[in-house]
C-alpha positions in Angstrom: 5.0 -19.6 -28.5 7.0 -16.5 -27.4 4.9 -13.4 -26.8 7.4 -10.5 -26.5 4.8 -8.0 -25.4 4.4 -9.9 -22.2 7.8 -8.8 -21.0 8.2 -5.4 -19.3 11.7 -4.1 -18.6 12.1 -1.4 -16.0 15.3 0.7 -16.2 16.0 3.3 -13.5 18.4 6.0 -12.6 21.3 3.6 -11.7 21.1 1.9 -15.1 22.0 5.0 -17.1 25.4 3.5 -18.1 23.6 0.5 -19.5 20.9 2.4 -21.3 22.0 1.5 -24.8 22.4 -2.2 -23.9 19.0 -2.4 -22.3 17.2 -0.7 -25.2 18.9 -2.9 -27.7 17.9 -6.0 -25.7 14.3 -4.8 -25.6 14.3 -4.3 -29.3 15.9 -7.6 -30.1 13.4 -9.4 -27.8 10.6 -7.5 -29.5 9.0 -6.0 -26.4 7.6 -2.5 -26.7 7.4 -2.3 -22.9 10.7 -0.6 -21.9 10.0 1.7 -19.0 12.7 4.1 -18.0 12.7 7.0 -15.5 14.7 8.8 -12.9 13.2 6.8 -10.1 12.2 3.2 -10.8 9.5 3.0 -8.1 7.7 6.0 -9.6 7.8 4.4 -13.1 6.7 1.0 -11.7 3.7 2.7 -10.0 2.7 4.5 -13.2 3.2 1.4 -15.3 1.1 -0.7 -12.9 -1.7 1.8 -13.2 -1.4 1.9 -17.0 -1.6 -1.9 -17.1 -4.6 -1.9 -14.8 -6.7 1.0 -16.2 -4.9 2.6 -19.1 -3.9 5.7 -17.2 -0.2 6.4 -17.1 0.1 8.7 -14.2 0.7 8.7 -10.4 -2.0 7.5 -8.2 -3.9 10.0 -6.0 -5.6 8.1 -3.2 -8.9 9.2 -1.8 -7.6 10.0 1.6 -10.3 12.5 2.3 -12.8 9.7 2.7 -10.5 7.3 4.5 -11.2 6.0 8.0 -8.3 3.6 8.4 -4.8 3.6 6.9 -2.6 0.5 7.1 0.7 1.7 5.8 3.5 -0.8 4.9 6.5 1.6 4.8 4.8 4.3 2.8 6.2 7.7 3.7 2.9 9.5 3.4 3.9 12.6 5.4 7.5 13.0 4.3 7.6 12.1 0.6 4.7 10.1 -0.9 3.5 11.7 -4.1 1.6 14.0 -4.5 3.2 15.4 -1.3 1.3 18.7 -1.0 -2.1 17.0 -1.5 -1.2 14.2 0.9 -0.1 16.7 3.6 -3.4 18.6 3.2 -5.4 15.3 3.3 -3.4 14.1 6.4 -4.5 17.3 8.2 -8.1 16.8 7.2 -8.4 13.1 8.2 -6.5 13.6 11.4 -7.8 16.9 12.7 -10.7 18.3 10.8 -13.3 15.5 10.9 -15.5 14.6 13.9 -14.2 11.0 13.7 -10.5 11.1 12.8 -8.9 8.4 10.7 -6.9 5.7 12.5 -3.4 5.2 11.1 -1.2 2.2 11.6 2.4 2.2 10.2 4.3 -1.0 9.6 7.9 -0.1 9.0 11.4 -1.1 10.3 12.2 2.6 10.8 10.6 5.2 13.0 9.7 7.6 10.1 7.9 10.9 10.3 4.7 9.1 9.2 5.2 6.5 12.0 5.7 9.3 14.5 2.4 10.8 13.5 0.4 7.5 13.4 -1.8 6.0 16.1 0.3 2.9 16.1 3.8 2.1 14.8 4.6 -1.6 14.4 8.4 -2.0 13.9 9.2 -5.1 11.9 12.5 -6.6 11.0 13.6 -5.5 7.4 12.1 -7.8 4.8 9.5 -9.4 7.1 6.7 -7.0 6.2 5.7 -9.3 3.3 5.2 -12.1 5.7 2.8 -9.9 7.8 1.0 -8.8 4.7 0.5 -12.4 3.5 -0.7 -13.4 7.0 -3.3 -10.6 7.0 -4.4 -11.7 3.5 -4.7 -15.3 4.7 -6.9 -14.3 7.6 -9.1 -12.2 5.3 -9.5 -15.1 2.9 -9.9 -17.8 5.6 -12.6 -15.8 7.5 -14.4 -14.6 4.4 -13.9 -11.0 5.2 -13.8 -9.9 1.5 -16.4 -9.2 -1.2 
């Protein structure tokens, strides 16, 4: 049995010329889940949060209480939203606390965040998912989760 509400369609900035076609397809299929926006990654983040907890907004991480950041390509210092808050929290966790947070950046490029991290692990583009799955496997195999 078809359940149209299970389909989510994300339409970003580069799909503007196909806007009419995409909205007509969503209506014909019967899904109410057509998510559009200027930047698809922002809309995907907000939609994921909406599906998880019903809050359709950007995520603000609790960096002030963080002791370890493992960043897979997140541009925390240069562009991750909310940027002003992240910059303030970065200063707090890296300079203002007695025990500063450790930061490891996994990214093919040497970004500003990577330059300011304790460790930068350059990976070949597209292989970061292999590393993430390997880390998850170790956590599961060794029972390092609750």
